[in-house]
N, C-alpha and C positions, 0 to 999 in steps of 0.2 A: 451712604447707606451701609449699615453693618448687617452681614448675613450670619446666621447661626451655623454652628458646626454641623448640626443635623441636616440643615437645608443643603449645605454644600455637599455633604456625603450622599444624600438622596439624589441630588441633581447629577452627581458624577456617576452613580450607579445607573440612573435612568438613561443617561447619554450612552454609556457603554452598552446596555442592553438594547437600546434603539439601534446602535451601530451593528450589533450582532444580528438583530432581526433583519436589518437591511442587507447584510451580507448573505444571509440565508435566502432571502427573496431574490437577490441578484444571481446567485448561483443556480437557483431553481429556474429562473427565466433563461439564463444562458444554456443550461442543460437542455431545456425544451427547444431553444432556437438552434443549437448546434447538434442536436441529436439526429441520428440517422432516420430517414423516413422509410427506407426500404432495407431489409436485412441483406447482408452480403451473401452471395451465392455460396453454398456449402461446397467445400472441396471434397473430392472423393476420398474415402478413407483408405489410407495407405496401410499396407501390411506392416504390423509392428514387429520388428526383429526381436528374437528371443533375448532375454537378458543374459549377459555373459555369466558364466559360472564363477562364483566367488570362492576364492581359496580360503576355506574355513580356518586352516591353521594360521595363515597369515593374519586373518582378521582377529583371531583369539590372541595372537602375539601382539598386535597393535593395541587392542583394548587392554591387555595386561600391562603393557608398557605405559599407557596413558594413566591407568589407575595407580600404578606404582609411583609414577611421577607426582600425581596429585596427592597421594597419601604419604609420600616421602618414605616409602619402604622399598625393599628389594623385590624384583620381579619374581624371584623364586618363592616368595612368601604369599603370592596371589594364586589362587586356583579358581578358574572359571569353569563352572559345571555346565552351564547352558547359555545360549544367546537367543534372544527373541527380537525379531524385527518389529519396530514400533510404527 
């Protein structure tokens, strides 16, 4: 029996999508079975230590050196006016 190219293509796509749907169903069932039934007790909040002071001049020097290396220029040709934490 000779199968057409379209039939083979559609059967392949159908099998792949059926497999994907089975994977989604299995992961959903496993997450429901393995999920926690009771939440873990909350630990008391510890005091957060203050962040150490950042040496701004060293930070500007490091950023300048990285930019100069990336741009292929000398560090003296780069002037950073401000830094903003993202």
